[in-house]
C-alpha positions in Angstrom: 13.1 -20.3 -61.3 10.0 -18.3 -61.9 6.9 -18.5 -59.7 3.6 -17.1 -60.9 0.2 -17.0 -59.3 -3.4 -16.3 -60.5 -6.8 -16.4 -58.9 -10.1 -17.5 -60.4 -13.6 -18.7 -59.8 -13.6 -22.4 -59.0 -10.8 -24.9 -59.6 -12.4 -26.8 -62.5 -11.3 -24.6 -65.4 -7.8 -24.5 -64.1 -7.6 -28.2 -63.6 -9.0 -28.9 -67.1 -6.5 -26.7 -68.6 -3.6 -28.4 -66.5 -4.9 -31.8 -67.4 -5.6 -31.1 -71.1 -3.1 -30.7 -74.0 -3.4 -26.9 -74.5 -4.2 -25.1 -77.8 -2.4 -25.1 -81.0 -0.7 -21.7 -81.2 -1.5 -21.5 -85.0 -5.1 -22.6 -85.0 -6.2 -22.1 -81.5 -7.9 -25.4 -81.5 -7.5 -27.8 -78.6 -4.7 -30.4 -79.1 -5.6 -34.1 -79.2 -3.4 -37.0 -78.1 -3.2 -40.1 -80.2 -4.5 -43.3 -78.4 -1.9 -44.9 -76.3 0.4 -41.8 -76.4 1.2 -39.9 -73.2 -0.1 -36.3 -72.7 1.7 -33.2 -71.5 0.5 -33.6 -67.8 1.9 -35.9 -65.1 0.3 -35.9 -61.7 2.9 -34.9 -59.0 0.8 -35.1 -55.8 -2.0 -33.7 -53.6 -2.6 -32.4 -50.1 -5.6 -31.8 -47.9 -7.7 -34.7 -49.0 -6.6 -37.4 -46.7 -5.2 -39.6 -49.6 -3.1 -39.5 -52.7 -5.3 -39.8 -55.9 -4.2 -42.8 -58.1 -6.0 -42.1 -61.3 -8.1 -39.5 -63.2 -11.2 -40.6 -61.5 -9.9 -39.9 -58.0 -8.3 -36.6 -59.1 -11.8 -35.6 -60.5 -13.2 -36.6 -57.1 -10.8 -34.1 -55.5 -11.9 -31.4 -57.9 -15.3 -31.9 -57.0 -14.5 -31.6 -53.3 -12.7 -28.4 -53.9 -15.7 -27.1 -55.9 -17.9 -28.0 -53.1 -15.9 -26.5 -50.4 -15.6 -23.3 -52.4 -19.3 -22.9 -52.9 -21.0 -20.0 -51.2 -23.1 -22.4 -49.0 -20.0 -23.9 -47.5 -18.1 -20.6 -46.9 -18.0 -18.8 -43.6 -18.0 -15.0 -43.3 -17.8 -12.4 -40.5 -19.1 -9.6 -42.6 -21.3 -11.3 -45.0 -19.0 -11.3 -48.0 -18.1 -14.5 -49.6 -15.0 -15.3 -51.6 -15.8 -15.2 -55.4 -12.4 -16.1 -56.6 -11.8 -19.2 -54.4 -9.2 -21.0 -56.6 -5.5 -20.2 -56.7 -3.4 -21.4 -59.8 0.4 -21.4 -59.1 3.0 -22.1 -61.7 6.7 -22.8 -60.9 9.2 -22.9 -63.7 12.8 -24.0 -63.8 15.4 -22.4 -66.3 15.3 -23.8 -69.8 17.0 -27.0 -70.3 17.0 -27.9 -66.6 15.1 -31.2 -65.7 14.0 -31.4 -62.1 13.7 -34.8 -60.4 10.5 -36.1 -59.2 11.6 -35.6 -55.7 12.6 -32.1 -56.4 9.2 -31.3 -57.9 7.5 -32.6 -54.9 9.8 -30.6 -52.5 9.2 -27.5 -54.6 5.4 -27.3 -54.7 5.1 -28.4 -51.0 7.6 -25.9 -49.8 6.0 -23.1 -52.1 2.5 -23.6 -50.6 4.0 -23.5 -47.0 5.8 -20.1 -47.9 2.7 -18.5 -49.3 0.6 -19.7 -46.2 -1.3 -22.5 -48.0 0.2 -25.5 -46.5 -3.2 -26.6 -45.2 -5.1 -26.0 -48.4 -6.6 -28.6 -50.6 -4.3 -28.7 -53.6 -3.4 -30.7 -56.7 0.0 -30.5 -58.4 0.9 -31.5 -62.0 4.0 -31.4 -64.3 4.1 -30.2 -67.8 6.7 -31.5 -70.3 5.4 -29.5 -73.4 8.2 -26.7 -73.3 11.8 -26.5 -72.9 11.2 -25.2 -69.3 10.2 -28.0 -66.7 7.3 -26.4 -64.9 4.7 -27.3 -62.3 1.1 -26.3 -62.0 -0.6 -26.2 -58.7 -4.3 -25.7 -58.3 -5.5 -24.9 -54.7 -8.6 -24.0 -52.9 -8.5 -20.7 -51.1 -11.1 -21.8 -48.7 -10.0 -23.4 -45.4 -11.7 -26.9 -45.4 -12.1 -26.8 -41.6 -13.3 -23.2 -41.0 -14.7 -22.3 -44.2 -12.9 -18.9 -44.1 -10.8 -17.6 -47.0 -7.1 -18.2 -46.6 -5.4 -14.7 -46.6 -3.1 -13.8 -49.5 -2.3 -10.2 -48.8 1.5 -10.8 -48.9 1.4 -13.4 -51.6 3.5 -11.5 -54.2 6.4 -10.8 -51.7 6.1 -14.3 -50.1 6.3 -16.0 -53.5 9.4 -13.8 -54.6 11.1 -14.6 -51.3 10.6 -18.3 -51.7 12.0 -18.1 -55.3 15.2 -16.5 -53.8 15.5 -18.9 -51.0 14.9 -22.0 -53.2 17.7 -21.1 -55.7 20.1 -20.2 -53.0 19.7 -23.6 -51.3 19.2 -25.7 -54.3 22.5 -27.7 -54.3 21.4 -29.7 -57.4 21.7 -26.4 -59.3 25.3 -26.0 -58.2 26.1 -29.5 -59.0 24.5 -29.0 -62.5 26.5 -25.9 -63.1 29.9 -26.8 -61.7 32.5 -26.5 -64.3 30.2 -24.8 -66.8 30.8 -21.4 -68.4 27.1 -20.4 -68.2 26.1 -18.0 -65.6 25.0 -19.3 -62.2 21.2 -19.9 -61.7 20.8 -17.5 -58.7 20.9 -14.0 -60.2 18.9 -11.6 -58.1 18.2 -8.9 -60.7 16.7 -11.6 -63.0 14.3 -13.3 -60.4 10.7 -12.2 -61.1 7.2 -13.2 -59.9 4.2 -12.1 -61.7 0.7 -11.6 -60.2 -2.5 -10.9 -62.0 -6.2 -11.8 -61.5 -8.5 -13.7 -63.8 
């Protein structure tokens, strides 16, 4: 299990990437999906909006709400400084070949946001199936929707790594999947990593 996190200006770019098909590695062009064919992204869930979006139109409404709440006009500040990088993009990846159940994905992204102090943040979660690694993308607003203040993330790296270790130690489904297997167990502390960089 690997957890990554990035920060950026506004959630729109991250959400468009997550809901899109990505770029071709050879040509660099945006991939297109044939009519009637499913894309790589599946909506997993949302929090902080008061309802669960049912289609792309409602998901886009949530995006607009996040953009509005992240605008300088809606932000509060004690020292006059406003948060420029008001969006967070988290990625949670399972080991190659492992397929998480829908319930496990929901539990993972909700417990992860709680672990990093963003359990009350407005967020959208999606699952991607375009690689051999089952992985989630979570796009969240770093602005508290009630107070307008920036949600602190000083200990984000350590909290992210700690969550990864706890999740893998408590994931009984891993142990059931690996029982009787000659492959090494999933939980290997030296190999657990979490990446942090800003965009």
